[in-house]
N, C-alpha and C positions, 0 to 999 in steps of 0.2 A: 504494501499499500504506498504512496507517495504522500508525502507532505502535505500536498492541498486534497488529496484524499480525505488523510486523517484529520484535517482539519474541519473539511464539511461535515464528517460524518458527527464528529465532537459537536458540532455547531447546532444539528438536528436532534440532538441530544437534548444540546442547552437550551434552546428554543422550545422545546417540548415542556422542559422542565419548568421556565419562567412562563410559559402559559398557564400552566398550572397553580401559579403563586398570581399573577397578576391577568386577570383579564380583561380583554380590551376596554372593557366601560371604565375601565382602572382609568386607564391612559388617555379615553377621549377627553374625560374630567380634567386633565391638563389645564395649566394656566399658559402653555404655550401652545394645544393645539388648535387654536385657531388663527396663530400667530399668521400674518401674510407675509411673501416670500419674497425673498430677497436672491433677483438673479443672478445668479454666477455667470449663464451664459453668457445674458447680454452686457457686464462686467469685462468680461475676457473681449468681446466683443470691440469693445469700448477701449483696453489697454493696449501699452506698447509696452509692456513688459511681459502680459500676463501669468505673471509668478501665483502658483497656488501655494501653501506653506502645510506646513503638517507636524503634526503633534504625533510623534513615535518613541515609544522609550525600548521597546526593543522588536526584535524579529528571528523569524527563523532564520535567516542568514547570517543576524550577526544577534547573539543575546543581550547586548547591552550596549544602548545608543547615548540615553538618557535619563537617569532616574531622580538627576536633584533637581529640577525643575517642577514647579507644579504650572497648572495647566492652564490658569487665570492667567501667569505671567507670558507666558507665550503667548497667548492670545491673543491679549492686549497692544504684547510688544509687534505680534505681527500685524496686526489692524494698522497701529502707528508708524510701522513702516511702509502703508498702502499698497497692502499684499491684495490679489482681487478675492481670495478668498483661503478656506481653511480646512485642512484634511484632519478628522478626528478620528483616530483611532479604537475604534469599540471591544475590538475581541482582549480576552483577559488572559486565556490561557498561553496561546504563542505570539502577543504583541504588549501584554501588560497595559489594557486601557478597559475602558470602563464605560458603560452612558451615565455615569456621573463626569465624567470626562467633556461629555456634549455638554449637559447643565451647565458647567463651572464656565467651559468657553463663550457660551450660549450670555452667561449672567455678567460680561465683562466686555461684550461686543455686539455690535450690529452687522456685521460684513457676513456673506455666506458661508456657512458651517458644512461640511460633506461629512455624513456618516459611512466612514470608510471602513466596512465590515463584508464578510461572508455572507450575504443573503439567498436566503433560501426557503423563506417565508413570509408572507404577507404581514404577520404580526410584526416581524423588524420594519416592517416601513412603518408602522402605527407608532412602534417603540422611539424611533428616530423623530414623526413627527412631534410625538409628545415632549419631547427631549431639545426642541428648535432645531431642530437640522431642517437644512433649505435644499438639499439634496442627499440623495442616497446613491450609492454604487452597485451594476450590478456586473457579474463575472461572466462572461461567456465560457470560460472555459469550466465552472462548473452548474449550467441551466442549457437547457434545453430550450428551440427557438419558442415554444408554445410559452415555456416558464418565464422567458422573458417578455416574451409580448404579456403573461397575466401580470405580473409584477410591475411591469415601467407602466399600463394602464390602470392598474391601484395607485402606483404613486401618482399620477396624474391626476386622481380621483381625489386622492391630500395633498392637491397643491405644493408637489414638491418635485423639484429638476429629478433627471435621470444620466450619469457619469456611465456609459456601457462600456467596461474594459474590455478588450482582446488584445489576443498575440500571436495571432497569425489571422492569414488570409479566411482559411475554414470558417473561422472564430467570428469573423468580421464578416461574411456572407450569411450568415444566420442570424444576427443581427440588426441590420439593417430596416427600420420601420418606425413611421412617425411620433412612435411616443418616445424617443429618445431623444434627448435635447445636444448631448455632446458624447464624444466617439475618443475614448482613450486607447492609445497605443501604450502598455506596458511591452516596454523594452527588457524583462529580466524572466529569461528564460526558466518557465515554473520550477524545470524536473534537475536543471544544472545551475538554477541563480547564477547564471552569466548572463554579462547585460553588454546590448549592443543598441543602440541609434539609429540602425542600419536597418533594425524590425519598423521603426516608427518612419524614415523614408522611403522605404518599402512597401509599405501600405496606402500612402499617402494618397498615391491617384485614384486611388480605390474607394475613396470614401468622400461620398458626396458631398457640396457643399452647403448641401441643408443642415450638417453637422457641424458645429462646435468641433474641431480637432484639437485635442489634450496627448501630448506624449510624458509618459510617467517612468520612471525609476532612472537610473543613471546618471542623470542630468544635474553636473557640478561647474560648470562653467558656462562663461559669457558669450563664446562663440558655439559652442554647441546649441545655444538656444538662437541664436543669430542666424545661423545653419538651419534650424528647423525650421524658422519660418519662413526660410526660400517653400520651404514646402506645403505651405499654408497651415501651418500649426498654430493657434491663437492662447491656448494653455498649457503651463507648464508646470508638472506636479512635482513640490522638489523636496526632500523630506530630509534623509540622512545630513544631507551638507549645510543643514541649519541647523539641526537638532544636535548635533556631535559638538557643539560650540557653547560658549560658557552663558550667550547671550544669543539665544536664535531671531528675536525680534531686530538686534541691531545688523546682526549677518546677513539679513535677510533686505534689511533697509539700505546695507552696503551693495549690496548685490544688484540691488535694481537700480541705484544710483549708476553704478558702472555700465548697466546693459539698457537704463535710457542714454546716458553720456554720449 
């Protein structure tokens, strides 16, 4: 069983347990449930940098990235730096995150928040909405076309945007549908964890202009982003590059200054 298969298997058990503890009606009563969407796709279209910063404590490929900073200070630092939005890892077992992280980030910011999670059930979309998310991530590698259609349709009904992540042409072809707002190309091979920006370049022409193109993973320098912009990418998810510093907000601010300079 691959690491991805283990994560998804664990996630299905986790969701079943959470559903038994917190019914949907509990989350629908959240003060944040009726909050108006702050569109990340709209901000990316208008931005010169397109930076989506991330809060991530650890990952299967890197056991410890940064455990010393509070989500509040990271989120506020990112917003003050002028990033377009923030990705918040909410998986606990493999990434050290939680839904509380999403709550804490929302409490101190107004910019778009992405619940970055291995979503396998509509219930997780309702959780995302109740914790202040503006958009959710769907990963094509773990979902069928019908599941993508079902989950993205429910997301739209909840007034959430959808970032659909693909790793290859096969995943891309099954994911093109009007309920997707942004198509993210993950440059990391999920089997080997090797990273190559060539994946984004190869798939760029096959992504219709109806979707905002986002490149994810392995983005750590200005020239890489400028190169990818020539392929039509408007969003760039940067995680470890900022989080491995003592001040992610300052690091992202300096990065954006150089990029836009």
